[in-house]
C-alpha positions in Angstrom: 1.6 -3.3 -1.5 3.3 -4.9 -3.8 7.7 -5.0 -3.5 8.1 -3.5 -7.4 5.5 -0.3 -6.2 6.6 0.2 -3.0 10.6 0.3 -3.9 9.5 2.2 -6.9 7.2 4.7 -4.8 10.0 4.6 -1.7 12.6 5.9 -4.7 10.0 8.4 -6.6 9.0 10.5 -2.6 12.8 10.5 -2.6 12.8 12.6 -5.1 10.0 14.5 -4.4 10.7 15.5 -1.2 14.0 16.3 -1.9 12.4 18.8 -5.1 15.1 16.8 -7.9 14.6 16.1 -10.9 12.7 12.6 -12.0 14.8 10.2 -13.5 17.8 9.2 -11.5 17.2 6.2 -8.4 19.0 6.7 -5.4 18.6 4.1 -2.1 17.1 5.1 0.5 19.9 4.3 3.2 18.5 2.9 6.7 18.6 5.6 9.2 18.1 5.7 13.0 17.0 8.3 15.2 18.3 7.5 18.6 17.0 9.3 22.0 19.9 10.4 23.8 18.1 9.1 26.9 20.4 6.2 29.3 18.3 3.0 29.2 18.3 -0.1 31.3 17.0 -3.8 30.6 14.6 -4.3 33.2 13.4 -8.2 31.2 10.1 -9.4 31.8 7.8 -6.8 32.8 4.7 -7.4 35.2 1.5 -8.4 33.2 -0.8 -5.3 33.3 1.7 -2.5 33.5 5.4 -1.4 32.9 7.9 -1.3 35.3 8.4 2.7 35.5 12.4 1.4 34.8 14.3 3.0 32.1 13.1 1.2 28.7 14.0 1.8 25.4 12.6 0.6 22.6 13.3 -0.4 19.1 10.7 0.4 16.7 11.6 -0.2 12.6 9.8 0.8 9.3 10.2 1.3 5.2 9.8 4.6 4.1 12.0 7.8 3.2 13.2 10.3 5.7 10.8 12.8 6.0 8.8 9.4 7.4 11.6 9.3 9.4 11.5 12.7 10.8 7.3 12.0 11.5 7.6 9.2 13.1 10.4 10.2 15.4 8.4 13.3 16.5 5.6 10.3 17.2 8.3 8.2 19.0 9.1 11.4 21.1 5.8 12.6 22.3 4.9 8.9 23.3 8.2 9.8 25.4 7.0 12.9 27.0 3.8 10.5 28.1 5.7 7.8 29.1 9.5 9.1 30.9 10.6 5.7 31.5 9.8 4.9 28.2 12.6 5.9 24.4 12.4 4.9 21.0 14.7 4.7 18.8 13.2 4.9 15.4 14.8 3.1 12.4 13.5 3.6 8.5 14.6 1.3 5.7 14.0 1.3 2.2 11.5 -1.7 1.0 14.3 -4.2 0.2 16.2 -3.5 3.5 13.6 -3.4 5.7 12.5 -7.1 4.8 15.8 -8.7 4.6 17.5 -7.2 7.8 13.7 -8.5 9.7 14.9 -11.9 8.4 17.8 -11.6 9.9 17.2 -10.4 13.2 14.1 -12.5 13.7 16.3 -15.9 13.0 18.5 -14.4 15.3 16.4 -13.6 17.7 16.9 -9.8 18.2 13.9 -8.5 16.5 12.8 -4.6 16.4 10.4 -4.4 19.1 7.5 -3.1 17.2 7.9 -3.0 13.7 5.6 -2.7 10.3 3.9 -5.0 8.4 2.5 -5.1 5.1 -1.2 -6.3 5.2 -1.0 -9.0 2.4 2.7 -10.6 4.0 0.8 -10.7 7.6 -0.5 -14.1 7.7 2.8 -15.7 7.0 4.7 -13.9 9.4 1.7 -14.9 12.4 1.7 -18.4 11.3 5.3 -18.7 12.3 5.3 -17.6 15.4 6.8 -14.6 15.5 4.3 -12.4 16.2 3.1 -11.0 20.2 -0.2 -11.9 20.1 -2.0 -8.7 21.6 -5.6 -9.8 22.1 -5.3 -10.2 26.3 -4.5 -6.9 26.3 -6.8 -5.7 23.9 -9.5 -7.4 26.5 -7.6 -6.4 29.3 -7.6 -2.4 28.4 -10.3 -2.4 26.9 -9.3 -0.7 23.2 -11.8 -0.4 21.6 -11.7 -1.0 17.7 -15.3 0.3 17.1 -13.6 3.6 15.7 -12.0 1.9 12.9 -13.0 1.3 9.2 -13.9 -2.8 9.2 -11.9 -2.7 6.2 -8.6 -2.1 8.0 -8.7 -4.7 10.6 -9.7 -8.0 8.1 -6.4 -8.9 7.3 -5.2 -9.1 11.2 -7.8 -10.9 12.6 -7.3 -14.7 13.4 -8.9 -17.2 15.6 -6.7 -16.5 18.3 -7.2 -12.3 17.9 -5.2 -9.6 16.6 -1.7 -9.9 16.3 -1.5 -6.1 14.9 -3.2 -3.2 14.1 -3.7 -1.0 11.3 -2.5 2.2 10.5 -3.9 3.5 7.2 -5.8 2.2 4.7 -5.4 2.6 0.9 -8.6 2.1 -1.0 -7.8 2.7 -5.4 -9.0 5.7 -7.1 -8.8 7.3 -10.5 -5.7 10.2 -10.4 -6.2 12.0 -13.5 -4.5 15.4 -14.9 -6.8 18.0 -15.5 -4.8 20.2 -17.5 -4.8 16.8 -20.5 -8.4 17.0 -20.3 -9.1 20.3 -20.8 -6.6 20.5 -24.0 -8.7 17.9 -25.1 -11.9 19.1 -24.8 -12.7 15.9 -22.7 -15.2 15.8 -19.4 -12.9 14.6 -16.5 -13.9 11.4 -15.0 -16.5 11.2 -12.6 -18.6 8.4 -10.7 -20.8 7.7 -13.9 -17.8 6.8 -15.6 -17.2 3.0 -17.6 -14.2 1.6 -18.7 -16.4 2.0 -22.6 -16.5 5.3 -21.4 -12.4 5.3 -20.6 -11.8 4.0 -23.6 -13.6 6.2 -26.0 -12.8 9.8 -23.9 -8.6 7.8 -24.0 -8.3 7.6 -27.6 -9.1 11.4 -27.7 -6.1 11.5 -24.8 -3.8 9.2 -26.8 -1.6 11.3 -28.6 2.3 11.8 -30.7 2.2 16.2 -29.3 5.3 16.2 -31.4 4.8 14.7 -34.3 7.3 12.5 -34.9 5.2 9.4 -35.6 5.5 7.9 -31.9 3.2 8.0 -28.9 4.5 9.8 -26.1 1.1 11.0 -24.2 -1.5 7.7 -22.9 -4.4 8.3 -21.3 -4.0 5.6 -18.7 -1.0 4.2 -17.2 -1.2 1.2 -14.9 1.8 -0.8 -13.3 0.3 -4.6 -13.7 2.8 -6.3 -11.8 0.8 -6.1 -8.9 -3.0 -6.6 -8.5 -3.9 -3.6 -6.0 -3.8 -1.0 -8.6 -6.1 -1.9 -11.7 -6.7 -5.7 -12.0 -7.7 -6.9 -9.2 -10.4 -4.1 -9.0 -11.3 -4.9 -12.3 -11.9 -8.8 -12.1 -14.1 -8.5 -8.9 -16.1 -5.4 -11.1 -17.1 -8.2 -13.8 -17.9 -11.1 -11.0 -14.8 -12.5 -11.2 -13.2 -14.0 -8.0 -9.0 -14.1 -7.7 -9.0 -16.5 -4.6 -11.5 -18.7 -3.1 -12.6 -18.1 0.4 -10.4 -20.6 2.0 -7.7 -19.3 -0.5 -6.7 -22.9 -1.8 -7.4 -22.3 -5.3 -6.5 -19.8 -8.0 -9.7 -18.5 -10.2 -7.5 -15.5 -12.0 -8.3 -17.7 -15.3 -12.1 -18.1 -14.8 -14.0 -16.6 -17.3 -15.1 -13.4 -15.3 -11.9 -13.3 -14.5 -10.2 -13.8 -18.2 -13.1 -10.7 -19.3 -11.7 -8.1 -17.0 -7.9 -9.5 -18.6 -9.2 -9.1 -22.1 -10.0 -5.7 -21.3 -7.0 -4.6 -20.3 -5.3 -6.4 -23.3 -7.0 -4.2 -25.7 -6.5 -1.3 -24.1 -2.7 -1.8 -24.3 -2.6 -3.5 -28.2 -5.8 -2.7 -29.6 -6.8 1.0 -28.4 -3.5 1.3 -27.6 -4.2 4.3 -25.1 -2.0 2.2 -22.4 2.0 2.0 -22.9 3.7 -1.3 -22.6 5.6 -2.0 -19.5 9.2 -1.3 -21.4 7.5 2.0 -22.7 6.2 3.6 -19.3 9.8 2.3 -18.0 11.4 5.2 -20.4 9.0 7.5 -18.5 9.8 6.7 -15.0 6.4 7.0 -13.5 4.3 8.3 -16.9 1.5 10.2 -15.2 3.9 12.5 -12.9 6.3 13.0 -15.8 3.4 14.0 -17.4 3.3 11.2 -20.0 -0.1 9.4 -19.2 -3.1 11.3 -18.4 -4.6 8.7 -15.6 -3.5 6.1 -13.5 -5.0 4.1 -10.4 -3.2 4.3 -7.4 -3.7 4.8 -4.0 -3.6 7.9 -1.1 0.4 6.9 -1.2 1.4 9.0 -4.3 0.0 12.2 -3.1 2.9 13.4 -1.7 4.6 12.4 -4.9 2.5 14.4 -7.2 1.6 17.0 -5.3 5.5 18.6 -6.6 4.6 18.5 -10.8 3.1 21.3 -12.5 0.4 20.6 -14.0 -3.2 20.3 -12.2 -4.3 17.4 -11.3 -7.4 15.5 -8.8 -8.6 12.2 -8.9 -12.4 10.5 -9.6 -13.5 7.0 -8.9 -12.2 4.2 -10.5 -14.2 3.5 -13.4 -17.0 0.6 -13.1 -17.7 -2.4 -14.8 -21.1 -4.4 -14.0 -20.5 -3.5 -10.4 -18.3 -0.7 -8.4 -15.5 -1.8 -6.7 -12.0 -0.9 -5.4 -9.8 -2.7 -3.6 -7.9 -1.5 0.0 -4.9 -2.4 1.6 -3.1 -1.3 4.4 -0.1 -1.0 6.3 -0.1 -2.1 10.5 2.3 -2.5 13.2 2.8 -5.4 15.3 5.0 -6.5 18.0 7.7 -8.8 18.5 6.8 -12.2 20.3 10.8 -12.1 21.7 10.3 -8.8 23.0 11.8 -8.0 26.5 9.3 -5.4 27.2 6.0 -6.6 25.9 3.9 -3.6 27.8 5.7 -1.1 26.8 6.4 -2.2 22.9 2.3 -2.7 23.8 2.0 0.8 25.2 3.7 2.3 21.9 1.8 0.3 19.5 -1.5 1.9 20.8 -0.1 5.1 20.6 1.1 4.6 17.3 -2.3 3.4 15.8 -4.8 5.5 18.3 -5.5 9.1 17.7 -2.0 10.6 18.8 -0.1 8.5 16.3 -2.6 8.8 13.3 -3.2 12.4 13.7 0.8 12.9 13.2 1.1 10.4 10.3 -1.6 12.2 8.4 0.4 15.1 7.9 2.4 12.9 6.0 -0.6 12.3 3.4 0.8 8.6 2.7 -2.8 7.0 3.3 -6.4 7.2 4.4 -6.5 7.1 8.6 -7.9 3.7 10.0 -9.8 5.5 12.8 -12.8 7.0 11.3 -12.7 10.1 13.5 -9.2 11.2 11.6 -10.1 10.1 8.9 -13.4 12.4 8.8 -11.4 15.5 10.5 -9.5 18.3 9.3 -6.2 17.0 10.0 -6.9 14.4 6.9 -9.5 16.4 4.9 -7.9 19.6 4.6 -4.1 18.5 4.8 -1.6 20.8 3.2 -0.5 17.9 0.5 -2.7 18.6 -2.0 -5.7 20.7 -2.5 -7.7 17.5 -4.3 -10.8 16.0 -3.0 -9.1 13.8 -0.1 -12.6 12.8 0.7 -13.3 10.6 -2.6 -10.9 8.0 -0.5 -12.9 7.8 2.4 -15.9 7.3 0.2 -14.2 4.7 -1.8 -13.7 2.7 1.6 -17.9 1.9 1.4 -17.2 0.1 -2.0 -13.9 -1.1 -1.7 -13.1 -5.0 -1.0 -10.0 -6.1 1.1 -7.3 -6.6 -1.1 -6.4 -10.8 -0.1 -3.8 -11.7 2.4 -3.4 -15.3 2.5 0.0 -17.5 3.3 2.5 -17.8 0.5 1.3 -13.8 -0.9 4.5 -13.4 -1.8 5.7 -16.1 -3.7 2.1 -16.2 -5.0 1.9 -12.5 -6.3 5.6 -12.5 -7.4 4.3 -15.6 -10.1 2.0 -13.8 -11.6 3.9 -10.4 -11.9 6.7 -11.9 -13.1 5.0 -14.4 -15.4 2.3 -12.0 -16.9 5.1 -9.6 -17.7 5.7 -10.7 -21.4 2.1 -10.7 -21.6 2.3 -6.9 -21.6 5.2 -6.9 -23.5 2.8 -8.9 -26.6 5.5 -11.5 -26.1 3.5 -14.2 -24.9 -0.3 -15.2 -25.7 -2.9 -14.3 -22.7 -4.6 -17.3 -22.2 -1.6 -19.7 -22.9 0.3 -17.8 -19.9 -2.5 -17.8 -17.6 -3.3 -22.0 -18.1 0.7 -22.5 -17.2 0.7 -20.0 -14.3 -2.2 -21.4 -12.4 -1.2 -24.6 -11.6 1.9 -23.3 -9.9 0.0 -20.8 -8.2 -2.3 -23.3 -6.6 0.6 -25.6 -5.5 2.2 -22.7 -3.9 -1.2 -22.1 -2.1 -0.8 -25.9 -1.2 2.8 -25.3 0.1 2.0 -22.4 2.6 -1.4 -24.2 4.1 1.4 -27.2 5.5 
């Protein structure tokens, strides 16, 4: 998940959970829950078993106060089963989380267990700061067969797994049923193409107050990151984002350009998408009732559950083929942890049935364990009465968001570099020709 998107999501989710008016922008302060049990540091633990003496683990994630509450419940449940192991949970906003993590890693005092965004995993794993879980996976016979294969892809390395996934996030299309009903437009479904979206989208794009300015758009998408829209579209039209070994950027190839041009047409020729500057006036245009559709993963379900209109989800429209991009959040153990066995035990609990069953109640993602994803805990969750099964169906035709060394710098280059195109201030082809050499240099530098 990209930095801007997660910052936006974190902020907006706080509003929804607090049930306050949208438009404010408070930051999530770093908070932690600390168990009251006294603990002692026993140093290195014998391989294959915990010491039995009191140990306190630190566990760090990005998120919001509600996520802190659920994660602390999971930590407490783990403590009940392992009375000698207490877990201190710390939750920070996105920027604070990564800044503090960098400082902790540099100082040799990282949290024992911490969250990891899959595209960033390769950079951290290649730096040697994560513990190799593969020996423990093999020793304990920890079965990965019950996980969605796509959720494991980014965490696989030649040396084994240095992290495991908590959730999986295929992109789908959210739509405002009330807007569709008012326009007499059929709801989007699996038969929709991008041509259908453009055709019906023009009926959904309106000046509702008659002031000469469009205030209802058919579609809004955050174009900063590939995950929501343009990555899936490039694949749908036969293009590629990078080559197989992540040494070359392919976003300027003709099939990829077909997707870029279509997005450009939707913004400027058909006017069914707002420019970024217009969208920013609404906050989240879908949530505010200024856009009839938006692509996103399951993480926005808790936020949209608080809107005052009826909505649901549908597959993304298809191009030459049907494809959706999928991403995941996982957990890792610091290489420098003083308690590797206890940390491994807690990570197993987090990504196993106990942890995933509880995290599902947040509504933030699809569980990576197939049995949990296909259970009532996910399918009948209370977050919103929508078609949660659609996300599981999307996994079948989803491709994994690229995870590679240099990802953050590469993604920031394109996110920032394309902004002027979406404002109508720069030419698409010229901008792409300028960005691709810089992007390839980032890829080459990351391999060194």
